[in-house]
KOLTORZA-263783 format. One record per residue (C-alpha): residue number from 1; residue in one letter; chain; x, y, z. Coordinates in steps of 0.1 Angstrom, whole numbers, plus 5000, padded with zeros to 4 digits. Layout:
<atoms>
   i aa ch   xx   yy   zz
 NUM  A  A    X    Y    Z
...
</atoms>
This chain:
<atoms>
   i aa ch   xx   yy   zz
   1  M  A 4965 5214 5009
   2  G  A 4951 5211 4974
   3  R  A 4962 5207 4939
   4  I  A 4990 5230 4929
   5  T  A 4983 5253 4900
   6  G  A 5006 5263 4872
   7  S  A 5030 5244 4850
   8  C  A 5065 5231 4855
   9  A  A 5087 5202 4844
  10  Y  A 5114 5179 4858
  11  R  A 5143 5166 4837
  12  A  A 5160 5134 4848
  13  R  A 5159 5097 4840
  14  V  A 5122 5086 4840
  15  L  A 5108 5051 4845
  16  H  A 5073 5039 4848
  17  L  A 5051 5010 4838
  18  V  A 5021 5013 4814
  19  A  A 5011 4976 4818
  20  D  A 5018 4944 4837
  21  P  A 5052 4930 4827
  22  A  A 5039 4895 4833
  23  V  A 5015 4901 4803
  24  A  A 5032 4927 4782
  25  G  A 5068 4918 4788
  26  D  A 5095 4945 4783
  27  S  A 5070 4968 4764
  28  A  A 5053 4974 4798
  29  A  A 5081 4997 4808
  30  Q  A 5087 5032 4795
  31  Y  A 5122 5044 4803
  32  F  A 5138 5077 4792
  33  D  A 5175 5080 4799
  34  D  A 5171 5118 4795
  35  G  A 5135 5124 4802
  36  V  A 5110 5151 4810
  37  L  A 5080 5149 4833
  38  W  A 5057 5179 4826
  39  V  A 5032 5187 4853
  40  E  A 5003 5211 4849
  41  N  A 4977 5220 4876
  42  G  A 4986 5189 4896
  43  V  A 4983 5163 4868
  44  V  A 5008 5149 4843
  45  R  A 5006 5168 4810
  46  A  A 5033 5149 4792
  47  V  A 5062 5125 4798
  48  G  A 5089 5115 4773
  49  P  A 5124 5121 4760
  50  A  A 5138 5155 4765
  51  E  A 5148 5158 4729
  52  S  A 5111 5154 4719
  53  L  A 5095 5176 4746
  54  L  A 5119 5205 4750
  55  P  A 5115 5234 4748
  56  L  A 5081 5235 4766
  57  G  A 5073 5271 4759
  58  A  A 5074 5304 4777
  59  G  A 5068 5304 4814
  60  V  A 5073 5267 4820
  61  A  A 5102 5262 4844
  62  V  A 5123 5231 4839
  63  H  A 5140 5217 4870
  64  E  A 5171 5197 4862
  65  F  A 5181 5166 4882
  66  P  A 5212 5151 4867
  67  N  A 5219 5115 4878
  68  H  A 5184 5112 4893
  69  L  A 5155 5089 4885
  70  I  A 5118 5098 4885
  71  L  A 5094 5071 4895
  72  P  A 5057 5071 4901
  73  G  A 5047 5074 4938
  74  F  A 5046 5040 4955
  75  V  A 5013 5025 4965
  76  D  A 5013 5006 4998
  77  T  A 4983 4982 5000
  78  H  A 4985 4973 5037
  79  L  A 4999 4988 5068
  80  H  A 4989 4999 5103
  81  Y  A 4996 5035 5113
  82  P  A 4991 5030 5151
  83  Q  A 5019 5004 5150
  84  T  A 5046 5029 5140
  85  E  A 5058 5032 5175
  86  M  A 5062 4994 5179
  87  I  A 5081 4986 5147
  88  A  A 5110 4963 5154
  89  S  A 5095 4945 5184
  90  Y  A 5112 4913 5192
  91  G  A 5105 4876 5193
  92  E  A 5069 4866 5185
  93  Q  A 5048 4851 5158
  94  L  A 5014 4865 5148
  95  L  A 4990 4857 5176
  96  N  A 5014 4862 5205
  97  W  A 5027 4893 5188
  98  L  A 4992 4908 5188
  99  E  A 4988 4901 5225
 100  T  A 5023 4912 5235
 101  Y  A 5028 4943 5214
 102  T  A 4999 4954 5192
 103  F  A 4970 4956 5216
 104  P  A 4988 4974 5243
 105  T  A 5001 5000 5218
 106  E  A 4967 5005 5202
 107  T  A 4950 5013 5235
 108  R  A 4969 5047 5235
 109  F  A 4949 5059 5206
 110  R  A 4919 5067 5227
 111  D  A 4939 5099 5232
 112  A  A 4932 5121 5201
 113  D  A 4964 5142 5206
 114  H  A 4985 5110 5206
 115  A  A 4967 5098 5175
 116  R  A 4975 5131 5157
 117  R  A 5012 5129 5166
 118  I  A 5016 5094 5153
 119  A  A 4995 5101 5122
 120  E  A 5018 5130 5113
 121  L  A 5049 5110 5120
 122  F  A 5036 5080 5100
 123  L  A 5027 5101 5069
 124  K  A 5061 5118 5070
 125  E  A 5078 5084 5070
 126  L  A 5057 5073 5040
 127  L  A 5066 5104 5020
 128  R  A 5103 5101 5030
 129  N  A 5102 5067 5014
 130  G  A 5084 5079 4982
 131  T  A 5050 5064 4991
 132  T  A 5020 5086 4981
 133  T  A 4991 5063 4985
 134  A  A 4983 5037 5012
 135  L  A 4955 5014 5025
 136  V  A 4958 5019 5062
 137  F  A 4944 5003 5094
 138  C  A 4936 5028 5122
 139  T  A 4924 5015 5156
 140  V  A 4890 5008 5171
 141  H  A 4888 5044 5183
 142  P  A 4870 5068 5159
 143  Q  A 4894 5096 5169
 144  S  A 4923 5076 5154
 145  V  A 4905 5077 5120
 146  D  A 4898 5115 5123
 147  A  A 4934 5121 5132
 148  F  A 4947 5101 5102
 149  F  A 4924 5117 5076
 150  E  A 4930 5152 5089
 151  A  A 4967 5148 5085
 152  A  A 4964 5132 5050
 153  K  A 4940 5159 5038
 154  A  A 4964 5186 5049
 155  L  A 4990 5171 5026
 156  G  A 4967 5165 4996
 157  L  A 4974 5127 4997
 158  C  A 4954 5099 4982
 159  M  A 4947 5077 5012
 160  I  A 4923 5049 5022
 161  A  A 4917 5041 5059
 162  G  A 4891 5029 5084
 163  K  A 4883 5022 5120
 164  V  A 4891 4987 5132
 165  L  A 4860 4965 5139
 166  M  A 4867 4942 5168
 167  D  A 4840 4929 5192
 168  R  A 4856 4898 5206
 169  N  A 4889 4880 5214
 170  A  A 4908 4912 5223
 171  P  A 4913 4933 5255
 172  T  A 4881 4948 5268
 173  D  A 4892 4984 5263
 174  L  A 4898 4977 5226
 175  L  A 4864 4961 5219
 176  D  A 4835 4978 5203
 177  T  A 4801 4960 5197
 178  A  A 4786 4950 5164
 179  E  A 4761 4979 5167
 180  S  A 4786 5005 5179
 181  G  A 4812 4995 5153
 182  Y  A 4786 4998 5125
 183  E  A 4774 5032 5137
 184  Q  A 4808 5047 5143
 185  S  A 4820 5034 5109
 186  R  A 4789 5049 5092
 187  L  A 4795 5083 5107
 188  L  A 4832 5082 5098
 189  L  A 4827 5072 5062
 190  E  A 4800 5098 5058
 191  R  A 4825 5124 5072
 192  W  A 4855 5114 5051
 193  H  A 4848 5091 5021
 194  G  A 4852 5111 4989
 195  V  A 4866 5142 5006
 196  D  A 4894 5154 4984
 197  R  A 4915 5123 4977
 198  L  A 4904 5103 5008
 199  R  A 4884 5071 5008
 200  Y  A 4870 5049 5035
 201  A  A 4876 5012 5042
 202  V  A 4853 4991 5063
 203  T  A 4879 4973 5085
 204  P  A 4872 4941 5105
 205  R  A 4906 4933 5119
 206  F  A 4904 4896 5110
 207  A  A 4878 4869 5114
 208  P  A 4888 4858 5149
 209  T  A 4881 4892 5164
 210  S  A 4847 4898 5148
 211  T  A 4815 4880 5157
 212  P  A 4791 4869 5129
 213  E  A 4769 4898 5139
 214  Q  A 4797 4923 5133
 215  M  A 4807 4909 5100
 216  S  A 4770 4910 5089
 217  L  A 4769 4947 5097
 218  A  A 4802 4953 5079
 219  A  A 4786 4938 5048
 220  R  A 4756 4960 5053
 221  L  A 4779 4991 5052
 222  L  A 4793 4979 5019
 223  R  A 4758 4975 5005
 224  E  A 4746 5009 5018
 225  Y  A 4777 5028 5006
 226  P  A 4788 5015 4972
 227  G  A 4824 5027 4965
 228  V  A 4838 5022 5000
 229  Y  A 4865 4996 5006
 230  L  A 4868 4964 5027
 231  Q  A 4902 4956 5042
 232  T  A 4911 4927 5065
 233  H  A 4936 4899 5070
 234  L  A 4936 4864 5054
 235  A  A 4956 4832 5060
 236  E  A 4987 4849 5073
 237  N  A 4997 4823 5099
 238  L  A 4990 4786 5103
 239  G  A 4979 4790 5139
 240  E  A 4955 4817 5128
 241  V  A 4941 4795 5101
 242  E  A 4934 4767 5126
 243  W  A 4918 4792 5150
 244  V  A 4895 4804 5122
 245  R  A 4886 4768 5115
 246  E  A 4876 4763 5152
 247  L  A 4856 4795 5153
 248  F  A 4837 4790 5121
 249  P  A 4833 4752 5117
 250  A  A 4807 4756 5090
 251  A  A 4830 4775 5066
 252  R  A 4848 4755 5039
 253  H  A 4880 4775 5045
 254  Y  A 4893 4809 5058
 255  L  A 4882 4830 5028
 256  D  A 4847 4813 5029
 257  V  A 4841 4830 5063
 258  Y  A 4843 4864 5046
 259  D  A 4825 4851 5015
 260  Q  A 4795 4839 5035
 261  F  A 4790 4874 5049
 262  G  A 4793 4891 5015
 263  L  A 4827 4907 5021
 264  L  A 4844 4898 4988
 265  G  A 4843 4922 4959
 266  E  A 4863 4945 4937
 267  R  A 4872 4969 4965
 268  S  A 4880 4941 4990
 269  V  A 4917 4938 4999
 270  F  A 4929 4908 5019
 271  A  A 4964 4912 5035
 272  H  A 4988 4882 5032
 273  G  A 4970 4853 5016
 274  I  A 4998 4829 5022
 275  H  A 4981 4796 5032
 276  L  A 4954 4793 5006
 277  C  A 4937 4763 4989
 278  E  A 4927 4761 4953
 279  D  A 4891 4771 4960
 280  E  A 4903 4803 4977
 281  Y  A 4924 4813 4948
 282  Q  A 4895 4808 4925
 283  R  A 4871 4828 4947
 284  L  A 4895 4857 4950
 285  A  A 4897 4858 4912
 286  Q  A 4860 4854 4906
 287  S  A 4850 4881 4930
 288  G  A 4876 4906 4918
 289  S  A 4891 4908 4953
 290  S  A 4928 4918 4958
 291  V  A 4957 4905 4979
 292  A  A 4983 4926 4996
 293  H  A 5016 4908 4996
 294  C  A 5035 4918 5028
 295  A  A 5069 4904 5023
 296  T  A 5089 4919 5052
 297  S  A 5063 4911 5079
 298  N  A 5058 4876 5065
 299  L  A 5095 4869 5070
 300  F  A 5098 4889 5103
 301  L  A 5069 4870 5120
 302  G  A 5079 4837 5103
 303  S  A 5044 4835 5088
 304  G  A 5053 4817 5055
 305  L  A 5061 4822 5018
 306  I  A 5034 4835 4995
 307  D  A 5029 4817 4961
 308  L  A 5029 4847 4937
 309  D  A 5030 4824 4907
 310  R  A 4997 4808 4917
 311  L  A 4980 4841 4923
 312  R  A 4992 4853 4889
 313  A  A 4979 4821 4873
 314  H  A 4945 4828 4887
 315  D  A 4947 4865 4876
 316  V  A 4943 4877 4912
 317  R  A 4952 4914 4916
 318  V  A 4982 4918 4939
 319  G  A 4999 4948 4954
 320  L  A 5028 4952 4978
 321  G  A 5023 4962 5015
 322  T  A 5049 4971 5040
 323  D  A 5026 4960 5069
 324  V  A 5043 4983 5094
 325  G  A 5047 4975 5123
 326  A  A 5052 4938 5118
 327  G  A 5069 4949 5086
 328  T  A 5103 4963 5094
 329  S  A 5105 4992 5070
 330  F  A 5084 5019 5053
 331  S  A 5106 5015 5022
 332  M  A 5091 4998 4992
 333  F  A 5127 4992 4980
 334  R  A 5132 4970 5011
 335  T  A 5098 4954 5005
 336  M  A 5107 4945 4969
 337  D  A 5140 4931 4981
 338  E  A 5123 4908 5006
 339  A  A 5096 4898 4981
 340  Y  A 5124 4887 4957
 341  K  A 5140 4866 4985
 342  I  A 5106 4849 4993
 343  Q  A 5103 4838 4957
 344  Q  A 5139 4826 4957
 345  L  A 5131 4804 4987
 346  R  A 5101 4790 4968
 347  G  A 5123 4781 4938
 348  S  A 5108 4809 4917
 349  R  A 5119 4844 4906
 350  L  A 5104 4878 4909
 351  D  A 5114 4899 4879
 352  P  A 5125 4935 4888
 353  L  A 5099 4950 4865
 354  Q  A 5072 4928 4881
 355  A  A 5083 4940 4915
 356  L  A 5080 4976 4905
 357  H  A 5046 4968 4890
 358  L  A 5035 4954 4924
 359  A  A 5047 4986 4941
 360  T  A 5032 5011 4917
 361  L  A 5006 5003 4889
 362  G  A 4998 4969 4902
 363  G  A 4991 4983 4937
 364  A  A 4970 5011 4922
 365  E  A 4949 4985 4902
 366  A  A 4945 4963 4933
 367  L  A 4929 4994 4949
 368  R  A 4909 5001 4918
 369  L  A 4927 5035 4914
 370  G  A 4946 5027 4882
 371  E  A 4928 5054 4863
 372  R  A 4942 5081 4886
 373  I  A 4976 5069 4900
 374  G  A 5002 5042 4896
 375  N  A 5022 5056 4866
 376  L  A 5030 5089 4849
 377  Q  A 5007 5087 4819
 378  P  A 4992 5121 4808
 379  G  A 4961 5130 4827
 380  K  A 4970 5111 4859
 381  D  A 4976 5127 4892
 382  A  A 5012 5139 4895
 383  D  A 5023 5117 4924
 384  F  A 5060 5109 4920
 385  S  A 5094 5107 4936
 386  I  A 5128 5118 4925
 387  L  A 5156 5094 4934
 388  D  A 5192 5103 4940
 389  L  A 5212 5077 4922
 390  E  A 5243 5087 4942
 391  A  A 5226 5085 4975
 392  T  A 5253 5062 4989
 393  P  A 5289 5055 4977
 394  L  A 5282 5018 4971
 395  L  A 5250 5026 4952
 396  A  A 5267 5051 4930
 397  F  A 5296 5027 4923
 398  R  A 5273 4997 4916
 399  L  A 5249 5016 4893
 400  K  A 5278 5025 4870
 401  Q  A 5281 4988 4862
 402  C  A 5244 4984 4851
 403  R  A 5238 4977 4815
 404  S  A 5200 4976 4814
 405  V  A 5169 4992 4830
 406  R  A 5161 4958 4846
 407  E  A 5195 4956 4862
 408  L  A 5193 4992 4874
 409  L  A 5160 4986 4890
 410  F  A 5171 4954 4907
 411  V  A 5202 4971 4922
 412  L  A 5179 4999 4935
 413  S  A 5156 4974 4951
 414  T  A 5185 4954 4966
 415  L  A 5206 4983 4979
 416  G  A 5181 5011 4981
 417  D  A 5162 5025 5011
 418  D  A 5148 5059 5022
 419  R  A 5182 5075 5015
 420  L  A 5174 5072 4978
 421  V  A 5144 5096 4979
 422  Q  A 5155 5131 4972
 423  A  A 5119 5145 4970
 424  T  A 5083 5133 4969
 425  Y  A 5054 5151 4951
 426  A  A 5016 5147 4955
 427  L  A 4994 5164 4930
 428  G  A 5025 5182 4917
 429  R  A 5033 5197 4951
 430  C  A 5065 5188 4969
 431  V  A 5055 5171 5002
 432  H  A 5090 5159 5011
 433  N  A 5124 5172 5003
 434  R  A 5155 5156 5018
</atoms>
């Protein structure tokens, strides 16, 4: 499914961010109480107040959505599509959770038909929640990657994904080797990277499940194919951090393991980043690497409370990740809500505009895609959702009391979920309609 041709417009409330609120303050937000989003040939032609833009001219249909809000498509910087069927699994922290739930579930993805079924369900859930771009872990099986990209291509989505590399410390039937992981990844990225809106990510699961030889070959892929991504996990759990220290005694810290193999860079995204030292913050910033903040899974697995203030102080790029299946919801509203609570527990605050930035433009910039997605500026891909501000009786009642955009947004992120999303669009084409 490609870019839709023709011109149409959507009239509703419109909100998006044109900068980081932590830097630009309230001027980062553009809000139009009676706004128009004009889409032409799959990209944004104009956005602004209805009184300035209307009428648009002959042949341009204007679709009216009273008491609705248009937002940019959400950007999810970390999640696992194979774990869709094990979401809400009880009672473990990270390492036991992997052994008890994750690995047995992922073995089923040797079956290409099973992978296709889950990929289609997974993408439907993302779209039902207003998410149009994601950085996604597949499994060790190449067919899991093919299934995911085939489904994403059919919907015209901007997606990044890769085959998990894992050659030790996991069940035998989930292991590759350093050489087979390199070769399978090379073939997959040559098949998919740059096709339509798809991009490839070299994907070592995390340091404990890859030998030094495998991580060296992962770095070789990054050198041989400039423009591909690197995704992995970093300092999620204290037991994990200690395990990494035992496995790599020569490394100064967890991030240094990846750094020694040349895996840091502008397209490297490290999920979690909770238990970091000062040198790790500095190296993330110096290398241009990004962090995916996975609030719901960090609370669900009892992993810890991320220090967003310190990441901001070091100018590290950060996006939000739902981290399904340890994360308990595909909804970015639920994720923003949990991210707020984490900062409350730390004695800090997460401003509602900053939370929206993490879920949209900030996530796009963490993925180095800010020139194409993340907000509704003219010339960008028309990825957006239309929210029903009367989706539930409580929401409709509470929103009537709001006196500012910031308050409206905070209520949405506190009370909202998938029921908010009336419709989702990718490249101007409706890919979900409630």
